N, C-alpha and C positions, 0 to 999 in steps of 0.2 A: 314325745310330749308326755309329761307326767300328770297333766290335768285330768280330772274326771269328765265323764260324759256330761254331767250337769254343768260343770264349769265351762266346758266347750260350748254348750248350747247358749249359755248366758253371754259369753264373750263374743260369740258369732253374731248373736242378735244385736249387740251394741254396735258392731261393725256394719251390719246390714241396715241399721237404722238410717244411715246416710243415704243408702240406695233406695230405701222405701220412701223417704221423704222428699227426695229431689231426683229429677231425671238425670241419668248418667249422660254427661255431655261428651263431645269430642275434645281432644286436646291438640290444638293447632297453634304453632308458633309461640309456644310457651303459655298459652291461655286456654281456659275452658270455653268452648264454643257450643252454644245450644243447637246450632244447625240452621240452615237457611229455610227449610220447609216447615219446621216445627213438628214434623211427623215423629212418632215414637213407636216402639214395640215393647212388649212385656217379656220379662224373663221369669222363669219359674224354678222353684226348688225341687229337684228330682225326688227328694224324700217324701213329699206329699203333694207335689204339683201346685202348691200355693204360689201366689205371685210374689216375687222378690221386689221388683220395681220396674220402672220404665227406663228405656234406653233411647237416646237420640238415633233416629233412623237416617243414616248418612245419605245425602243426595249426591248426584253427580257434581253439583257445585261445591259441596263440602269437600269431597275428595279432591277436586281440582284445586281448591284453596290450600289443602294440606300438601299436595304435590308441589305447588308453586312456593310454599314456605320452605319445603325441603330443598328445592332448587336454589333459592336465594341463600339459605344458610350454608349450603355446600361450598360456596365460594370462599368462605372463611374457614369452615371446619376442615376442609382438605389440607389447609396450610398450617393447621395446629400441629406443632411438633409431636412426634410419637411419645416422648416422655411426658408431655402435658396430657395427652389423651390417656396414657397409662394412669396418671394421677387421678383424673376425673373418673375413669371407669372403676378404679379401686374404691373411690368414694361411693359410687353406685353400689358396688358389692357390699361394702360395709353397711350401707343403709338397708339393703335387702336383708342382711343378717339381723339387723335390729328389728325389722318388720316381719321376720320369717313366720312367726306365729300368726300374726294378722293375715298374712297372705295365705297361709295354709287353711285357716278357718274359713275365709271367704271362698277359697277355691273348692273346699270340700262341700260347702253349702250350695254353690251354684253349679258344680259339675257332677256331684254325687260320688266323687272319689273318696275312699276311706282316709281319714285324717292320718293314719299311720304311714301312708304313702305320701300324702301331700306335704307333711312336715319335712320329709326328706327332699321332696321336689323343690321346695322353696330354697333350701340350703344348696341344692344342686344348681339352682339358678344363680346364686351368688358365686359358686365355684366357676361357672361359665364366664362370668364377668371378670373374675380374678385371673383366670387363665388367659383370656384374650387381652386383658389389660397388659399383662406381662409381655405379650407378643407385639403390642402396638409399636414400640420403638424400632423393631426390626421388620415391620410389615412391608416396607418399601425395598428391602434388600433384594438383590438379584444375584446373578451368576457372572463370573468372569470366563469368557469364551475366546481365548486367543487363537489367532490364525497366523500364517507365516508373515504377513506384512501388515496385519490389522489386529487391533484389539476390539473384540466384541464384548459388550457387557449388557446385562439386562437390569432394568429398574422396574418397579411396579408403582402404579398410581391408582387411587380409588376410582372406581368406574363412574360414580355419580350418585344421585339420589336413587334409593332402591325401595321397592315395595316388599313388605313381609306380611304374608297371610297365614295365620296360625289356626290350628284346630281346637276343638272343645275338650279333648280328653285329658291332657295335662297342659293347660294353656300357659301357665306362667313359665315353667321350665322350658317348654319349647320356644316360647317367645325369646327368652334369654339366649337360647342356643343359636338363634338366627340373628338377633339384634346385636349382641355383644361383638361378634367378629365384624359385622358391618361397621359399627362405630369405631372399632379398633383400626380398621383399614382406612378410615377417613371418609366413609360414606355417611350421608344423612338418610333417615328412614321415615317412611310412612307405614305404619302398622295398622292392619285391620284384624282385630281379634275375632274369634268365632262369635256369632250372634247368641248362641246358647250359653256361653260362659264368658262374658265380656269384662267382668269386673277387675280381675287381676291384671289385664292388659292396661287398663287405666291406672291402676296402682303402680305399675312399672314406669309408665310415662311420668307420673307425679314424683315418684322416688328419684328418677333420673334428673328431673328438672330441679328438685330441691337440692340434689347433690352438686349442682352447678353446671349441668349440661346446657349449652347455649340454646336460646330460643330457635325453634325450627329444626333442630338436629334430630329430635325424636318426636314424631307426631302420631296421634292415634285417632282413627276414624272408625266408628261403629256402623253396623248396618248389614244389609243383605249383599251377598256376593254378586247378585245380578245387577245391582245398582252401584254401590260404593266400590265393591271389588272390581267390577267391570271397568269403571272409570280409572281405577288405579292401574290395572293391567294394560289399558290402552293409552295411558297418558304419555305424551312425548318426553316429559321431564324425567320420567322414571326409566332408568337404564337397565335395570335387572329386577326380576321378581323371584322371591323365594317363597315357595308354597308347600304346606304340609296338609294333606287331606286325601280325599278319594281320587282314584285314577280318572274317573270320568270328568271330574271337575278340573283336574290337571290338563286334560285334553282341551277343554273349553278355554282355559287360561292361555294355553299356547296359541290357539286360534286368535284370541283377542289381542295378543301382543305381537302377532306376526307382522303387521304393517309397520310397526316401529322397530322391528328387528331387535327385540329385547333378548337379553340373556336370561335363561330360566334355570332354576334349581327346583327339582320336584322330589319330595319325599311322599310317596303315594302308598297304595294299599299293599297288603301282604297276605299270604296264606302259607305261613312258614312251617316247614317240617321239623320235627324233632325225631331223629332216627335212633332207636334204642336196639342195640344188638344183644344177643344172648350172653356175651361175655362182659357186659357193662356192670359197673357197680350199681346194682338195682336200687339200693336205698338212696344213693346220691342222685341217680337219674330220676327217681320218683319225686324227690324234693324239687328238682329243677323243672320237671314237667308240670307239677302242680303250681309252682310259683309263676312260671312263664305264661300260663293261660288264665289263671284266676286272680293274680294280682292286677291292680288297676281296673278291676271289673272286666278283664279281658279286652278292654278298650285301649289297645296299644298296637301300633303297627308291627312291632317285632314279636308279638305273642306267638308262641309255638302252638298254633291251632290245629295242626295235623300231627297226631302221634302215629308214627310209622314204626310198628313194633314187630320184632321177629316172631314168627309163628310159634317157635319152640317155647317162648316165655310169655306169650300174650295172655293166656288164662291167668297165670300167677300175677303178672304185672297189673292186668285190668282189675283183678280182685283187690289188690292192695290200693289201686287208684280209687276204686269205688268207696273203700273204707275211708280214705283220706278226704274225699269229696264230701262224704256224709258228715264230717267233723268241721267243715268250713263254716265260719260264722258270717251269716248274712244279716246286715243290720243298718242302722242309721249311720251315715258317713261320719258324723262327729263323735261317735262312740269309739273310744280307743280299742275296744275289743273287736270291732268290726273288721272283717277281712274282705268282704265283698259288699259294696254299697249299691245304691240304685243306679240304673242306667240314666244317662244324661237328660233324656227327653222322651215324652210319650211316643213320638214318631219313631225314634230309634228303638224304644222298648217293643213296639209292635213289630218292627222288622225282625228283631232277634227272636221274639216268640214265634214268629211265623215258621221258623225252621224246625220247631218241634214236630209239627204235622208233616212237613216236607221230609224229615228224616224217616218217619214211619212209612210214608208213602213210597219212598225210594228203597225200602227194605232193610234199613239199619235198625239196630236195637238200641233203645234208650237204657243205658246201664245205670245212670244216675240223673236226677233232676228232670228236666223236660217240662217244668211247670213254673208258673209265676209264684212269687213268694211275698205277698203283700204283708206289710208291717202295719198292724192296726187298720187294715183295709185300705191303705193308701200307698202311693209311691210306685216307682218304676223298678220294683225288685223282681229278680228272677233267680231261681235255684241254679247253682253251678251244675253244669250238664255235661254228660259224657255220652256220645254216640259211639256204639261199638259195631263190629262186623261190617264196617263200611267198605265200599270200593272207592277208588280214587275218581271214578267217573261221576259220582253222585254230586248233586248241588252242594251238599254239606261239606264236601271235600274240595270243591273248586271255588266257591263264592266266599268272600270275606264277610263273616258274620259279625265280627267286632263286638263280641260279648263274651261272657264266661262260659263258653261252649267249646268242647274238645271233641274232635273226630278221630277215632282210633282205626287204623288201617293196617292189616297184617302184611308182612312180606316174607319171602322165602330166603333169599341170599343177598349178598352185597349188590349184585347187578340189579336185582329186582328192587331193592331199596332206592338205588339211584334213579331208576326209571320212574318209580312212583313219586319220589321227591321232586323231580324236575318236570313232571307232567302237570303244569299249572302255568297260567299266564303271568304269575307273579315271580319275583326273585329278590326279595328284600333280605331275609335272614334264613339261616339254617343251623340246626343244632345236631350234634352227633355224640352218642354215648357208646364208647367201646374202650376196652383195655388193650386193644391191639393198635399201637401207635402207627404202624404202617397203614392199617386200614383207616385210621383217623386222617392221615395225610391224604390218602387216596380219595376219601370222601370229600375232604375240603377242596381238592382240585376238581372233583367231578360235579359237585352241586352247583346249579345255576342260581347263585345268590351273591349279593354284594358283600355279605358278612357271614362268616362261619364261626361258630363256637364249638370246640371239641371238649367234651367233659366239663362243660360250664353252662350256666345260664347267661343271660345278656349282661355281661360285665363290660362297662364302658371305660375306655382309656381316652382321655380328651385329645391327645395328639393323633390318634388313629382315625382312618377314614370311616365315615358313616354314610351309607346310601345303598341303593338297590339297582338291580338289573331288570330288564324286560319291562313289564307294566308297573313295576314298583318304584320307578323314579329315574331321574337324570341328575348326575353330579354327586359330589361328596361333601359332607360337612366334617369338621374336626380339624384341629391343628392348622397347618399351612394349606390344607385342602380348602378350607373356608376362604382363605385369601385368594386362591385361584379363581373363585367365583366373584368376589366383591372387588377385585382389582384387575386392571389391565396391565399386561406385561409389555414393556417397550424395549426394543433392542437398539443399542447405540453402537455404531461402528466407527472407529477412529483409525485413520491411517498412521502407521508407525514410522513411515519414511516416504521416500519418493518412488513409490511403485509406479510401474508403467500404466498410464491411463490410456485406454483405447481411443484412437482419434478417427474422426470423420471430417470430411470437408477440406482436407489439406492437399489432396492430390490434384494433378493437372486435369483439366476438363478437355 
């Protein structure tokens, strides 16, 4: 975005006026609904913790109404030809592109993410819709599996209405990442955005409706996970739930949906290692390490929050790292120059800051940061932080901090690096930097993570699978892997001739 900070502030304020003046309603069956209880909650701007506006607090009844709307709409939507779904989803993508700046401004204002990243996230959301729109005509395709006397073939059909629960860190992009394949598959959706950043979830529902998506196909219910979210995950009309968030919450959701035997897709926490060997291209590795922990305020599940650095280069690498961290621009999220914005909420801010004392108590060294960074005495700002001389047993090495905080842990050799990297309950992503491609392949095979990047930052390819192992999740997003979740596979067996059928009951008694 080429606009200035002042222009961004002015334009964002115009967009936020709507949310300041009227309570953000639910979107159910093609209409804005105030909610049955009339209860509301407030959202705040992370830049100064001022109130943005009020949001309808979804009740169990509201969630039930949305689930039933999705159930009713499913009967027609599942039969819409793939080519027509493709046309409609491309219209949604086009509308997202037209509104990309608006989306980015609102998302920066209510999530605290820097505008330089949110502008790209909005376009990425459109790309998600474009990609899965193109896949819609082939979504039901299956396999031909011939046998000697039979032809087996598979077909796929949409599983039914699904629940999508998304987090607060990059809410719009992650919503599209889940909702686009569900719609392309022929499912209807009830979406519950995060309570701390709900606005772009509503914008997506409105954009889709205006683009021609039929009533009830995409519904949006706001509120607390313990009320609206719980009803959604327990509702018998909802056949599957896709959730992005904390591991503990994922466990709760699985318990809630057990009685209705729901299918679950979980993208959960991470404590991802970036392993840097002494033979790595140090400058490129440094770029990747800085980007993958300090972009998006460190509030990303795939952040490389553990730097596992070979002992022979740790002093040199850490020195360069400290220099780079000192140059990072912390500032207002709508300032184009800002690289690190405020954390999303005071509660999360307090959690992240608590690790500064924990690190010292556990014996680590604070190489950079470790303090709050108030802008004009306001906001949830923290200095980008580096903990050095850590061991993998420390809390700062094991617990997901989810902020601009990096923990550096030295290692001796390849076997030691593998042992440290795998010594965690999480297994989402792993990053390896080495010029020895044999070692790169060995590391990729040895690391307990669902996604491995060798000599690269998190570079996404939409057809490839995205997801984790261990406590980092269940299932995979991306390409045809998404359809595996949102669709049922049915096998059809046709006899090719007059094969012998086993007989019973024809013998003499």
